[in-house]
C-alpha angles and dihedrals in degrees: 000000000000090000089056091055091050090052091050090048092053092047091050092049090048092051092049092051090047092052094048094047094046102037092111094050124125115306121243130195119227115199120193119170103304097343125094123193129185115200142143120276091244092058091046090054092046090048091051091050091048092048090050091051091049093050091047091052092049090057094041100049098065090047091050091050092050090048091050092052093048091048090053091049092049092047089052091050090050091052091049092049091048090053091049090048092051091049092051091048089054092047092051093055 
């Protein structure tokens, strides 16, 4: 898990350096419905990456919550089965 955080840190640093070095790059126009934005290509790329991360998180969070609930339920079942097993072991003696 710690390796994953280091990779994310290096990617973030790389993206920041990229944005600073290319902030004066050619301008692009983004048209969406009635809105019109003019920005540099670097910021458009960074915005796309940020949007992709946000969408990924929106799909990942519900799955992580469901997994957490199922893990709690399974842990509770394990504890109950261990108690039953201990009781049977005592009865068999």
